[in-house]
N, C-alpha and C positions, 0 to 999 in steps of 0.2 A: 813350661808347658804350651801347647798349642790349642786354642779351644774353636769352634765355629759356632758363631750364633745363630741361633735357631729362629729367634722371636723376641720382641719386647713383650714386658709384663706390665701391669699396673704398679706403678712406683717409679716408673724410668729405668728397670735397669733390664738386660738383657739376659735370655735365658742360654745357656750352652751345658755340655753333659761332660763331667769327667770322665777321664777315660775307663771302659770297662772292664773295674777289677772287682774280684768277690768282696762282701757280697751284692751285688747290683741288683735293683729293685727287679729290674728283669733283663735277660740275655739281651744284648746291644744297646740297653739303655742305661748307663752310668747316671752317678749321682747329679741331680740339678744341682748347676754353679750361676750363680747371679752375678752380672757384671755392670756397671755403670757406664754411662758416656760411649756405648757403641750401637750400631745398626743392624738389623737382621742382614742374614748372608755374609758376616765380615768374618775372617779369620783375624785372631789377636794371637799375640804372645801376652799371656797372663801371670799373674802371680797369685796365690791363693792367700786371702787376707782371714779368711775365718772357716771351720769347716766344723758343722754340727753331725748330728746321726742321720739327718733327712735331705740337707742339702748344704751349700758352700757359696761362699762370696770370695771376690775374685776381682782384682783390678786389670785393665788392658795397659802393658807396659808401651806395646806398639802395635797397632794397626797393620797387620801383612796383607791384606787384600780388602783397602776400602770401597766400602759401596758407593756405587755412583752417586747415590742420592746425598751423600757425606758434603758439608759445605764449612767454609771456616765460621765460628763462632763470631758473633758482632762484639758480645762483651769482653772485655782482657780478663774479666774474672772467672767466666765460665769454665767448669771443671775443678774449681776449688772453693767456688762457693755453692752451698746447698739449694739455692734458689730455684732454681733453673736445672732444666735435665733433658730437653732438647735442640737446642740450640745449633747443634753438629750437624742439622739436616734441615731440608728447605720446609716450607711453611706447609706446601700441600701435600707433603710425606708426612707431616707431623697429623695433619688431619686424619691421613688414611690409617695411620697408625692407631690413633685413638679411635676412630670408628671400629676399627677391627678387634681391638680389645674389649670395647664395650658388646659387640657382638658376640661374640667369645664368653666374656662372663655370664653374659644372660642365659647362652646355650646351654654352657657349662654348669650352672647355680641355679636358673631355674626353669632349665628344659625348654626355652623357649626360643625358638627359630626366628628373629627377623627377617623378612626379605629386603627389606629397609632400612637403613637407619641415614637420615639427611644430614648431613654435616652443616653449621651455619658458621661460614668463619669471620675472624676479626680480625683488625688491623693488626698484623702480630707486635709490633713496638710501641711503647708508649701509651699501653694501654689503661696501667695502673690506676684507679684513684685513689688507693689508699695502700701504703707501705709501712711496714713495721721495722726500726732498726734498733739493733742494740749501741749502748755506749759503752766504750771501756772502762772496767775500774781501773783507778789507781794508773802511775807513768803516765805516759803522755796523752793525750786526747784521742779517742778512737771511734769511729761509729760505723757500724756495717751489718753483717750478717753473719751467720754461723758458717764455718768452713764445713765442706761436705762431709758428712757421716759423723761429728764431733759437735762438741760444744764450746768450742775455742773460737772467739770471735775472728773475724777475717773483716779487716778495715776495708769499706767500699765507699767512693768517693761519687760514682755515677751508677747506675742503674735503668738500663736501656729498655725495660719494659712496665718502667716507672713516668709518670705522666712528665712534659718538660716542666710543671712548674715546681710538682716532687723535686724533680732534680736540681732545680736553682735552689730551692730551702736546704735539701743535702749540701749542696757548695756553702751556702750561708753558715750553717751548723760547723763544718768543718774551717771555715775562717775562722769562725768565733773562737771553736775551739782552739786553734793553734794560737790565739791571741791570749789564750787564758780567760774567757770570760764567759766560759761554760763550766756551770757549776757541777762539782760532782756527786752530787747527790742524785742524776738523774742516771737511770740504768736501763731507758728503753724510751724510744719517741716514735710515735706513730704519725704519720703527716695523712692528712684526706682533704681532697679538692674535690670542689662542685664539679659538675658535668662540661661548662666552659673553660674548665682548668684555669677561672681568672681568680679564685678566692681559696684559701688555705684556712685548715683548722688544725691545729698541734694539740696532741695528746702527750703528757710527759708522765713518765712511770718512776715514782720514787719508793723509796723504802719509808717503813714507819718510823718515825721519830725525824725526820727530817727537819722538822720546824726548831729542833732543838741545836742545831747545827749552822751556826754564825760564822761559817770561814767563807772569804771573797772569794770566788763570785758568790753569792747567795743565787736562790732560786728565785728571788724578785728581779737579782740583778740580770741573770739568763733572760728571763722573760721580755724584761726591757729593752735588751742588746737584740734578740731575734727579732723584733716586732720592730725595730729601728731600723734592721739590717733588710726585712722583707716585708711591704708595706702591703702585699696582697696575703700577710694573714689574718685573717677577719678576728681568732680568738686561739686563747691556750688554755687547754684544762690539765688537771693534776690528778691522777689517779696513786693512791698509796697503795702498798703493798701491805696485807696483813699477815698474822701470822702464820695461816694457812696456806699463802700464796696467791689468794685472790687479791683481785685488784679493786679497791674501793674507791670512787670518784670522793675528791674533795672540795666541799662548798666553799666560793670564793668569797670571802667578807665585802661588803658593799664597800669600801672605802678604797678596794684594788677592783672593782668591775673595770674601769676605765683602762687600768694595766694589762688585767688580760683580755678583756673584747669578750666579743659572742663565744657563747658555748654551743651554737646550733649553727650550721649550713644552710642553705635553701638549695636543695639539688633539681634541676628539671628534667623528666623522664618521661616518655610516653605519655607527653602533652598532660602532664600534670606537674605540681609542684609539690614536693615533698620536705620539711624541715625534720631533719637528722639531726640528733645532738650528740655531743660527745659520748661514747661508748656506746651509741646505738649501730648497728650494724644494717650493712647497706652492700649491695651488689659492687664488685670492684673491679668490673669492667666498664671504661668511659663509651666507647664503642657498639656493644652489642645487648645493652641492657633493652632497650627499647626493643628488640627482635626477638628477647627472650617472652618480656611481657606482652607482647602480640602473639607468640605463639599458645600462650597460656590462655587470655582472655579476651583475642578478638572471635567474634560469632557466636558468645557466649553471652545468653540473655534467658531471663523466667524469673520465676520468684522469690527463690531462696538461695542462696550460696552460702558456703561455708569456704573461708581462707585458714585453714591451721598454718601453724609457724609463720605468722603474716608480717613479724618484724615492723616495719616503721610503713606499710603498707602499699610495697611495690605494687601487687596485684589487685588488693583492697580497692584502689580508687578507682582503677580501668573497672572490675567488677561492679561496683557499686553503681557505673553508669547503665548498665546492664540488666540489672537484678532488682526486684521491687524491695529487697532487703539482704545484706550481709551478714554473718555472723564471721569476726575477726580474732583469731586467737593468738596469744603471744606471751610468753612467759617473761622474759626478762623485762626487769623495770624500764630502762633505758627508751629501749624500742618499744614498748607500750605506751608508754607516754606522749613518743611523736605519734605511735598509732592514732591515738586521740584527739590529736592534735591537726593530725592529717585528714582524717576521713569525715565525710558528711553526714547529715543526721539519718541516715538509712542505713547506716551502718553500727552493728552494737561489737563494742571492741569488749573482750574477755582475758581479763589478764590471769593467764591459767595455761598449765602445762596441756599438752594432747590430751592425754590421757584423762587428767581429771577433768576435761571439759567434755570430752565424749563420756565418763563415767556419768555426770550430772542431769546430761538429758535423757528423756525418755525414749523409753525403744520403739516409741511410735513417731519419735522424731523424722524428718524428713527435708532432705535438702535435693534441689535439682541439680546442682553441680558442685564439687568440692576440688579444691585444690590443696594440695600438701607440697611443703618445700623443707622439709627436715633437715637438720645438722648431717654429718658426716655418719653419724650411726644409725640415720634412716629412722622409720617407723617404729619398728621393734614391735613382737606378734602382738602386745595387747593391743595398740592402736590400729594395727592392722588389721586384725580379725572383729573389733569394734567399727572399723569401718565397711567391712565386708557385710556387717551385720546390717548397715543402714542401707546398703546396697542402694548407693544414688545412681542415677542413670548416666550420667557421667562423671570423669574424674580424671585430673591431671597430674601425675608427679614429677617433681623435679627434684630430680638427686643429683648429688655431688659426690658419688662414690658407687663406682659399679657393682660390687658387690651387696651392698647391706639394699641397693635396689633390687636386688636380682634376688633376694631372700625375701623381701615383701612382696615380690610382685608374685612370687610362686604361691603366696598364700591368697592373695587375689584371682590369679588364675584358678586357683583349687574353689574358689568360692561363686566362680561362674562370669568371671569380668573376663573381657576379649581387649586385645593392645589393637590399638588404630595404630595412627604415625608416630613415630619415634623419631626424635630431633637430636643432634648433638651440637651445643651451642657453646662454640669456643671463648668460654671467658677467661680461660688462663694459656693463651700460646706460649710458647717456649719451655712449657712447665707439663707435667704427665698429668695432672687434673684434669677431671671429666666432668663437664656437667651436660648433663641429659634432659630433656622432656618426654615423658611417656605420657602419651593419650589414650583412658580406658574407658570401655563402655559395657554395661552391665545387659 
């Protein structure tokens, strides 16, 4: 079956239309079909892999008319690995695609027509400071990612979007694994490096009951081997899977502190120093974090600022230099702990969800500036409407999902906010993920 790719949509797939066979939605407009690893304007020979009442999915078996923007992928795993989506086009084109998707999503869902979205580029390779990989269970050792569209492990020995130090750690684990020195208790490994890419922290995820397994090599044997193989590892932390699937950090006994090392990295960003513990969130791009911070905090000053979803304080610290007082709200326990460690005296830290915090303050509460940086699920209706009631004169929304951003912006626009500048900060080159910064004023 031949298909013509109309455009790319959020999620990394190309949109095409099946031949117009009844009952089509509209004459001449067949059912939508989504095809990965294609580009706008390309003609492809495709095979259907899934068909539902409202849409279908297909794979491109042959590119009949390649786009002039198509390039050879840098990674040998591209197309099989589910991590990257855009390596088959040049980086400038990736920014154009993402900017178009962001503008179209806001137009369609928020009824917001943005005259301009300013893209902020990143170096396109080796930008990740944090990478999580699966470890194969049973059989020969394997470390990698899920295959595209599956939960099947694809062994991966290098990752060109991860930092050089992370790639050295991946290589070291492969060497130890082949030598039989990696315990089979580990099902997942997370690598986290500092801004200079000179120090590394490992997080090892293990099943509940791992301490009863005495088969060689044990977890302690593996920790000793990996730290000896790569001196840049500052420390190793262990997270245990519970019955619900959640991961709980295990406390290391004092007698093993020297073996496991530090459980925190010092991270320099935006002329500030952040202590980031194992289990805490921090932005994953080594190169454009300072750009993100500047867009959110530069030129902002006044009496009282609010930083919702503050994390370890990425925006809180710069805000504390321009505002007399800052309220920083974070629900995650490790991040909230780091937030308290990182912040000066004019910052009050609230370990709370955004909704709980906003519900606890009086209706006469007043903030000169509000920063929100929610997860992919966005603010949600309750938080957005409460912020609309507070009506701060200035607010900045940092979003990692255009659809939830559009949903929340619609409520704020209806409440009288106006959109000023909008930026696309490309924290995730080679992938479909879109990070945006939207500045609002009342």
